[in-house]
C-alpha positions as a Markdown table, in Angstrom:
| # | Residue | x | y | z |
|---|---|---|---|---|
| 1 | Met | -11.5 | -6.4 | -26.2 |
| 2 | Met | -8.9 | -6.6 | -23.3 |
| 3 | Met | -10.4 | -3.6 | -21.7 |
| 4 | Ser | -13.9 | -5.0 | -21.7 |
| 5 | Arg | -12.6 | -8.2 | -20.2 |
| 6 | Leu | -10.9 | -6.2 | -17.5 |
| 7 | Val | -14.1 | -4.2 | -16.8 |
| 8 | Ala | -16.0 | -7.5 | -16.5 |
| 9 | Ala | -13.4 | -8.8 | -14.1 |
| 10 | Val | -13.5 | -5.8 | -11.9 |
| 11 | Leu | -17.3 | -5.9 | -11.7 |
| 12 | Ala | -17.2 | -9.6 | -10.8 |
| 13 | Ala | -14.4 | -8.9 | -8.3 |
| 14 | Ile | -16.5 | -6.3 | -6.5 |
| 15 | Ala | -19.3 | -8.8 | -6.2 |
| 16 | Leu | -16.9 | -11.4 | -4.9 |
| 17 | Ile | -15.3 | -9.3 | -2.2 |
| 18 | Ala | -18.2 | -7.1 | -1.1 |
| 19 | Pro | -19.6 | -9.3 | 1.7 |
| 20 | Ala | -16.4 | -11.0 | 2.8 |
| 21 | Ala | -13.5 | -8.5 | 2.9 |
| 22 | Ala | -12.0 | -7.2 | 6.1 |
| 23 | Thr | -12.7 | -3.6 | 7.2 |
| 24 | Asp | -9.9 | -1.0 | 6.8 |
| 25 | Ala | -9.4 | -1.1 | 10.5 |
| 26 | Glu | -9.1 | -4.9 | 10.5 |
| 27 | Leu | -6.7 | -4.8 | 7.7 |
| 28 | Ala | -4.5 | -2.2 | 9.3 |
| 29 | Lys | -4.2 | -4.3 | 12.5 |
| 30 | Leu | -3.6 | -7.6 | 10.7 |
| 31 | Ala | -1.1 | -6.1 | 8.4 |
| 32 | Arg | 1.3 | -5.6 | 11.3 |
| 33 | Ala | 0.8 | -9.0 | 12.8 |
| 34 | Ser | 3.3 | -12.0 | 12.9 |
| 35 | Gly | 2.7 | -15.6 | 12.0 |
| 36 | Thr | -0.1 | -16.6 | 9.6 |
| 37 | Pro | -3.0 | -14.2 | 10.2 |
| 38 | Asp | -6.4 | -15.0 | 8.7 |
| 39 | Ile | -7.3 | -12.0 | 6.6 |
| 40 | Arg | -10.9 | -12.1 | 5.5 |
| 41 | Gly | -11.5 | -12.1 | 1.8 |
| 42 | Leu | -8.0 | -13.6 | 1.1 |
| 43 | Lys | -6.9 | -17.3 | 0.9 |
| 44 | Ile | -3.2 | -17.3 | 1.8 |
| 45 | Val | -1.0 | -20.4 | 1.7 |
| 46 | Trp | 1.8 | -19.4 | 4.0 |
| 47 | Leu | 5.0 | -21.1 | 2.9 |
| 48 | Ala | 7.0 | -18.4 | 4.7 |
| 49 | Pro | 5.1 | -17.0 | 7.7 |
| 50 | Trp | 5.4 | -13.3 | 8.7 |
| 51 | Gly | 8.0 | -12.5 | 11.3 |
| 52 | Asp | 8.3 | -9.2 | 13.3 |
| 53 | Val | 7.5 | -6.5 | 10.8 |
| 54 | Glu | 10.2 | -4.3 | 12.3 |
| 55 | Gln | 12.8 | -6.9 | 11.3 |
| 56 | Ala | 11.6 | -7.1 | 7.6 |
| 57 | His | 13.6 | -5.8 | 4.8 |
| 58 | Ala | 13.1 | -2.1 | 3.9 |
| 59 | Trp | 10.5 | -2.5 | 1.2 |
| 60 | Arg | 9.6 | 0.7 | -0.5 |
| 61 | Asn | 7.8 | -0.4 | -3.7 |
| 62 | Ile | 5.5 | -3.0 | -5.1 |
| 63 | Ile | 6.0 | -4.4 | -8.7 |
| 64 | Val | 3.2 | -6.3 | -10.4 |
| 65 | His | 4.3 | -9.2 | -12.7 |
| 66 | Gln | 2.4 | -11.6 | -14.8 |
| 67 | Thr | 3.9 | -15.0 | -15.6 |
| 68 | Glu | 3.4 | -17.0 | -18.8 |
| 69 | Gly | 2.6 | -20.0 | -16.8 |
| 70 | Pro | -0.7 | -22.0 | -17.2 |
| 71 | Thr | -3.5 | -22.1 | -14.6 |
| 72 | Gly | -2.2 | -23.9 | -11.6 |
| 73 | Ser | 1.4 | -22.8 | -11.9 |
| 74 | Ala | 1.5 | -20.4 | -9.0 |
| 75 | Arg | 1.9 | -23.1 | -6.4 |
| 76 | Gly | 4.9 | -24.7 | -8.3 |
| 77 | Gly | 6.5 | -21.3 | -8.7 |
| 78 | Ala | 6.0 | -20.4 | -5.1 |
| 79 | Glu | 7.3 | -23.7 | -3.8 |
| 80 | Ala | 10.4 | -23.4 | -5.9 |
| 81 | Gln | 10.9 | -19.9 | -4.7 |
| 82 | Phe | 10.5 | -21.1 | -1.1 |
| 83 | Lys | 13.3 | -23.7 | -1.6 |
| 84 | Asn | 15.6 | -21.1 | -3.2 |
| 85 | Pro | 14.4 | -17.7 | -2.1 |
| 86 | Thr | 16.9 | -15.6 | -4.0 |
| 87 | Arg | 16.3 | -17.3 | -7.3 |
| 88 | Arg | 14.7 | -15.4 | -10.2 |
| 89 | Gly | 11.2 | -14.9 | -9.0 |
| 90 | Val | 9.1 | -13.0 | -6.5 |
| 91 | Met | 7.9 | -13.0 | -2.9 |
| 92 | Val | 4.1 | -13.4 | -3.5 |
| 93 | Trp | 2.3 | -15.5 | -6.1 |
| 94 | Val | -1.4 | -15.3 | -7.0 |
| 95 | Glu | -3.2 | -18.2 | -8.7 |
| 96 | Thr | -6.1 | -17.8 | -11.1 |
| 97 | Asp | -8.6 | -18.8 | -8.4 |
| 98 | Gly | -7.3 | -15.9 | -6.2 |
| 99 | Thr | -5.2 | -18.1 | -3.9 |
| 100 | Val | -2.2 | -16.2 | -2.6 |
| 101 | Tyr | 1.1 | -18.0 | -1.9 |
| 102 | Trp | 3.5 | -16.2 | 0.4 |
| 103 | Ser | 6.8 | -17.9 | -0.6 |
| 104 | Val | 9.7 | -15.9 | 0.8 |
| 105 | Ala | 10.6 | -14.5 | 4.3 |
| 106 | Glu | 10.4 | -10.8 | 4.5 |
| 107 | Asn | 14.1 | -10.3 | 5.2 |
| 108 | Leu | 15.1 | -12.1 | 1.9 |
| 109 | Val | 15.4 | -10.5 | -1.5 |
| 110 | Pro | 14.3 | -12.6 | -4.6 |
| 111 | Thr | 15.7 | -11.8 | -7.9 |
| 112 | His | 13.2 | -9.9 | -10.1 |
| 113 | Thr | 13.3 | -7.0 | -12.6 |
| 114 | Asp | 16.5 | -6.3 | -14.6 |
| 115 | Gly | 17.6 | -3.0 | -12.9 |
| 116 | Ala | 14.7 | -0.6 | -13.6 |
| 117 | Asn | 16.2 | 0.4 | -16.8 |
| 118 | Arg | 13.2 | 1.9 | -18.6 |
| 119 | Asp | 13.9 | 5.6 | -19.3 |
| 120 | Asp | 11.8 | 6.3 | -22.3 |
| 121 | Asn | 8.7 | 7.6 | -20.5 |
| 122 | Lys | 6.5 | 5.3 | -22.7 |
| 123 | Tyr | 4.1 | 4.5 | -19.8 |
| 124 | Ile | 5.0 | 6.8 | -16.9 |
| 125 | Asp | 7.5 | 9.5 | -16.1 |
| 126 | Asn | 10.6 | 7.4 | -15.5 |
| 127 | Lys | 12.8 | 10.1 | -13.9 |
| 128 | Pro | 11.8 | 9.0 | -10.4 |
| 129 | Thr | 12.0 | 5.3 | -11.1 |
| 130 | Tyr | 15.1 | 5.0 | -13.3 |
| 131 | His | 17.5 | 2.7 | -11.5 |
| 132 | Gln | 15.6 | 3.5 | -8.3 |
| 133 | Val | 12.8 | 0.9 | -8.3 |
| 134 | Val | 14.8 | -2.3 | -8.1 |
| 135 | Arg | 14.6 | -5.7 | -6.7 |
| 136 | Asp | 16.5 | -4.6 | -3.5 |
| 137 | Asn | 13.7 | -2.4 | -2.4 |
| 138 | Ser | 10.6 | -3.8 | -4.2 |
| 139 | Ile | 8.1 | -6.6 | -3.4 |
| 140 | Gly | 7.3 | -8.6 | -6.4 |
| 141 | Val | 3.8 | -10.0 | -6.9 |
| 142 | Glu | 3.3 | -12.5 | -9.7 |
| 143 | Phe | -0.1 | -13.3 | -11.2 |
| 144 | Ala | -0.2 | -16.7 | -12.9 |
| 145 | Gly | -2.3 | -17.9 | -15.9 |
| 146 | Asn | -1.6 | -15.8 | -19.0 |
| 147 | Tyr | -0.5 | -18.8 | -21.1 |
| 148 | Pro | -0.7 | -19.4 | -24.0 |
| 149 | Asp | -2.0 | -15.9 | -24.7 |
| 150 | Val | 0.1 | -13.3 | -22.8 |
| 151 | Thr | -2.5 | -10.6 | -23.5 |
| 152 | Thr | -5.0 | -12.5 | -21.3 |
| 153 | Gly | -6.1 | -10.3 | -18.5 |
| 154 | Pro | -6.3 | -11.3 | -14.8 |
| 155 | Thr | -9.3 | -13.4 | -13.7 |
| 156 | Ala | -12.0 | -12.0 | -11.5 |
| 157 | Ala | -10.7 | -13.9 | -8.6 |
| 158 | Gln | -7.2 | -12.5 | -9.0 |
| 159 | Val | -8.6 | -9.0 | -9.2 |
| 160 | Ala | -10.7 | -9.6 | -6.0 |
| 161 | Ala | -7.6 | -10.9 | -4.2 |
| 162 | Trp | -5.4 | -8.1 | -5.4 |
| 163 | Lys | -7.7 | -5.4 | -4.1 |
| 164 | Ile | -7.2 | -6.7 | -0.6 |
| 165 | Leu | -3.6 | -7.9 | -1.0 |
| 166 | Val | -2.3 | -4.5 | -2.2 |
| 167 | Gln | -3.9 | -2.9 | 0.8 |
| 168 | Val | -2.2 | -5.4 | 3.1 |
| 169 | Leu | 1.2 | -4.9 | 1.5 |
| 170 | Arg | 1.0 | -1.1 | 1.6 |
| 171 | Ala | -0.2 | -1.1 | 5.3 |
| 172 | Arg | 2.5 | -3.6 | 6.4 |
| 173 | Tyr | 5.4 | -1.9 | 4.9 |
| 174 | Gly | 4.2 | 1.7 | 4.7 |
| 175 | Ile | 4.4 | 1.8 | 0.9 |
| 176 | Pro | 2.8 | 4.9 | -0.8 |
| 177 | Leu | 0.1 | 4.5 | -3.4 |
| 178 | Asp | 2.3 | 5.9 | -6.2 |
| 179 | His | 5.0 | 3.3 | -5.4 |
| 180 | Val | 2.8 | 0.6 | -6.9 |
| 181 | Tyr | 4.3 | -0.2 | -10.4 |
| 182 | Ala | 3.7 | -2.5 | -13.3 |
| 183 | His | 6.8 | -4.4 | -14.5 |
| 184 | Asn | 6.6 | -2.7 | -17.9 |
| 185 | Trp | 6.5 | 0.7 | -16.2 |
| 186 | Ile | 10.0 | 0.4 | -14.8 |
| 187 | Asp | 11.7 | -2.2 | -17.0 |
| 188 | Tyr | 11.9 | -3.2 | -20.6 |
| 189 | Lys | 10.0 | -6.4 | -20.9 |
| 190 | Asp | 7.6 | -7.8 | -23.5 |
| 191 | Ala | 6.7 | -5.8 | -26.5 |
| 192 | Arg | 3.6 | -7.9 | -27.0 |
| 193 | Tyr | 1.7 | -6.5 | -24.0 |
| 194 | Cys | 2.2 | -4.3 | -20.9 |
| 195 | Glu | 2.9 | -6.7 | -18.1 |
| 196 | Gly | 1.1 | -5.8 | -14.9 |
| 197 | Cys | -0.2 | -2.5 | -16.2 |
| 198 | Ala | -4.0 | -3.2 | -15.7 |
| 199 | Leu | -3.4 | -4.4 | -12.1 |
| 200 | Ala | -1.1 | -1.6 | -11.1 |
| 201 | Thr | -3.5 | 0.9 | -12.6 |
| 202 | Leu | -6.4 | -0.6 | -10.7 |
| 203 | Ala | -4.5 | -0.5 | -7.4 |
| 204 | Arg | -3.8 | 3.2 | -7.9 |
| 205 | Gln | -7.4 | 3.9 | -8.8 |
| 206 | Trp | -8.7 | 2.0 | -5.7 |
| 207 | Gly | -6.4 | 4.0 | -3.5 |
| 208 | Glu | -7.8 | 7.3 | -4.8 |
């Protein structure tokens, strides 16, 4: 059931982004900009505008999170993060309608993940990630809206936004495709579902 919902979301996302997304060349150029660039296909609320990318923290990974907040909770989470950047949370939040909230300056490190302590190879080979993919080198992206059912997949609008957003993040910080991770791939999290796994898998498939 969850897979069928995901397939439906992907197909709907393709329909949403096909006419409006920026080209690869446009994305590559915009991804190195400063300020609050207008990226076609993305609606970004800039709580913390981009600075000089050369002065950004050395981000080497992207970790996909999903919060148990209801629809509409991404804004509140992002605003709280903006007020206290190093609190437990992430740099980028994505609402169910696809709106992206950039909440933290690029040189600051929010608190997310618990130390990359998964070493059981349940989802991926954890030898390269064990205690290596941590908050100090990883951008966290939080997708809101899986409340009250944590197994609820991302919306079509979130999938559409993610397809562009992950390209932007990778281009801006030079992050390899295989450095996009789900939270559950690198940390012990919630036994009820695999947090971020569908979105991280999609990102890797798109990159191929």
